[in-house]
Structures are given as structure tokens and as C-alpha cells.
C-alpha positions, 0 to 999 in steps of 0.5 A: 211706367210709360215714357212720355218723351218724344222720339229723338229729333221730334221733341216739341219745344215748350208752347209749340203747336202739335202737328195735328192741331197745325193741320186742323188750323190750316184746313179751317183757314183753307175752307173759310178762305174758299168760302169767302172767295165763293161768296165774293164770286157770287156777289160779283156775279150778282152785281154783274147780272143785276146792276142795270148799267151792265145792260142786257144780253142777247137771247138764244133766239137772237144768237141764232140770227147772228149766226147767219151773219158772215161777221159772227163766229163762235158766239162772237162778232168779229172784225172785217179783216185781220189785216189791220196795220196802221196806215202809218209806221209803227213809230207813230205809237212810239211818238206818244210820250206820257211824260210830256204834258198833263193827262187831263186839264189842270182845272175843269174844262170850260163848256160853251153855252149852247146856242139854241138859236143857231142849233134851231136855225134852218142850216145843218150844224154840228155841236160837240159835247166832248169825246164822241158825243154830238148833236147833229141838226140835219134837215131840221131834224135833231140827232144825237150821236153816242150821247155820253153825257154822264160824269164817269165812263164807268158802270158805277159812279164812284170810280172810273175815268172822270169827265174833264168838264162839268156833269153835262146830264143837266143839258138834256133838260134844255134839249128839244125833242130828239128825232133819233139817237145813233149809238156806235157801240156799247162801251161805257164812253159811248153808251151811258146808262144815266144819259139814256135813262134821262133822254129816252122820253125825248127820243123818237127813235134809236139806231144801233148795231145788232145786240145793242138793243138789249141794253136799251130795252133793259133800260126802258126803251120800247122795242119798236123805237129801236132799229138794229143794223148789220154792216152795210145795211141801209134804211130810210128814216124821215127822208134821211138815208142811214147806213151802218159801216164796218169798224175794227174794234170790239164791244162789251160792258162786262167780263162775260159778254165781250163782242156779244154786240156789234160795233160800227160807224154811221152814215147819215145822208140828208138833202144838203149834207153827207155825214159820216162818224167812224165810231171807234176802231183802227185804220183799215181798207174799209175806209176807202170802201166806205168812201168809194160807196158813199163819199164824198162826205161833207163832214167826217168825224174820225176817232183818234183821241185815245191810242196806245201801242197795246191797242193797235187793232182797235184805235187809230193814231191821229195820223191814221185818222187824217189818212182815213178822212182822205180815203173817205173823201171827207171835205171836212174832218173833226177829230173825236174821242178826246176832250172829255176822258183820259183813257190812254197814257198820252197827254190830253192835248196830244191827239189834236195837236198831232192831227192838226200837224198831219192835216196841214201836211196832207192838206185836210180841212180839219175843224176843232170847235170848243166843247158846246160850240155849234158849227155850220156844216156848209164848209164855212167854219174855219180851221182852228186859228188858235189852240183853245186847248192850250 
């Protein structure tokens, strides 16, 4: 007669799952989990590939051209120098106190009604849409700089940094024909899919750093309406001198294409106005190089509105922005990269308050118009008499 008892020490309690069955259940769980993770990875890859807001990628032929550039290594664009220390001390980042002030306005930020009579007048002028988006009127030409007018700095509409003010896409309907659009780099807070889709039929020409054209082409812009430049490249456009300048930053619209496109600042020289916009980037020796080669500038738009001790190599603190203006030989400075989105941990008004203080100490002429306000570029617009942001 067989003995069905388990060996001593291995007796199963009543209702206990046999070891073999446990292993089968665990194996099934692992197989199903792996299958689920694989499906999610495929879905994510398809989303990154098929969703148009992520833009395009450089072809092998384009990459072959890039490999001839001094600022392209190992399949990626690189910064002009590894020496990217702040012009100020490291304590400038420590001054940021995320516990004081609000990270965004308590209500919707007001936008001034666009004064089209002033914009269309003969004099050169500048109109701010918040963050780094501008309408430049220069030599009777209408030029947009980084026209991010969408509601969120994100590839999707339901998540991501939300604009402080009203959705500004409708402002495009009122715009006249735009002679040119200049893009500094392809991050979502500077290059917006919805804005380009709505603008493209009004735009005569696009100027972009190398690689960015692939995004525009995917969104329906004709190739022959796009000019790509490398740092220090110059071209002419309807009597204007155009040049792309170096910047210490990075690029990419997804996890798979970081630094596959170039970034930079723009110089636009007209008959009366010498204009510069820095794009995004940390402080460096390139500002003095730009000033020595192309300065002085009547107006310099300098980033300094989103900074963090974690990003010393890709963004400036406001004190750096003021020093960059001095290096550039800028007659007027306007702080950019603030007033529309919260991307860093400081209060939304801290950048302009610190820039105002530093500009006063350094005797730099800082202007701070309201969003939507048009300012003349003849030097007659005064420094802010009141802090409209308070």
C-alpha cells in the first residue's frame, strides 16, 4: 500500500498551491508582463514615429553633410566650447527660491490688443507674444521669431506647460503676409506644430539651423521656402543681412533624436536697425565674438527666464543675460524666455526682477513691454517705469 504523505518537512498545508503550479503561474505572469511591455514599447515607438508634432529626422545624405561640420561629432551637433561657466558666481543659481512667489500668474495673464497701425507704420518695431515669440517689423518687412503661439509647450494638447495667457493661435488670422520666419531651435517652447501649420500659407520664407527643415517639410512647408544655416553662415534676404550665431544649448523633440538638429541665435541687419536674438543657451565667450564681429546692436533679445542649478550649461541666469548684452554691445536689451510658460522652479516674475536689478547696476538699457505691446526700435521706448507683472 503506497504512502501518500509528503516527506518530513515538506507537508503541504490544506489549500496550499503545489510548487509546480506556482512556477507555472509565475511563468505565465512573466510572459504576459513581457508581452504587455513589448506592446507598450511598440505603441510608444509608433506614437513617436507617426505623430506629426515630433517632426522629421535627418536622412543619411543629410548626416553625411553634417559630418563635414566642425560642430558635429558622433552623429550629434555639439556646443562651441566645453568652457561654459557662468559670468557670475555659482551663487547666482542659489539665489533662486522656488518657495517665494507664484510659479505662474494667479489668473490668466492679460495680452494687449495688437496695434496694427503701429506695426504697419514705417518705423522699425518689435511686438512680444510672450516667452521667445516676436513679430519684428524691419525695413517694411514682417518677420516672426520663434512663433510659438499654441496653448501648451508640448507635443500633445492635454499635458505639458500651459500658456499663462489666452490661446494665441487666433492672432495668426489677423496677421498680414509674413516675409520670413526665424527658428532658433526645435524645442517645443520655440517650434510649435500647430502654429506652423496655421502660419505656413502666410509665410514667404523660413530660416532655420541645420536639421530643423525636416520638421517643417513634414508639416507641409515646401523645401524651396526654407534656408538652413550653420553657425557663422551669412546670407541675404530682400536687402537684409542674415547670420546664424553659436549658442551653448541642445536640441531634440523626442528621446530618440537629441542633438540631431542644430541650435543658435540670429542676426538680422536692416538699413536702420541691427537686431540680435540669442535663442536659448548658457553664457559663453561666443557673445563677445558676436559683438566684435557684428556689433553694436540696436536691440538684443537675450534669454534668461528659465534657469535652474541643474541646467548651468544650457540656460542663463538673468545676471548672465545682462553681461551677454554688454559683450554683444547691445544698446537695448529685452529679456526673453519668460512670461508664457513655467519650465523651471523659480517664481514666474523672478527673472525680470533680477534682470531689472542687474541692468540698473550695470547701466544697461533694459526694456520690458507688456505682452502684445509694440515698441519702436529707435531707442525711444523707456525702461519700465512700473512693474506691470506685479
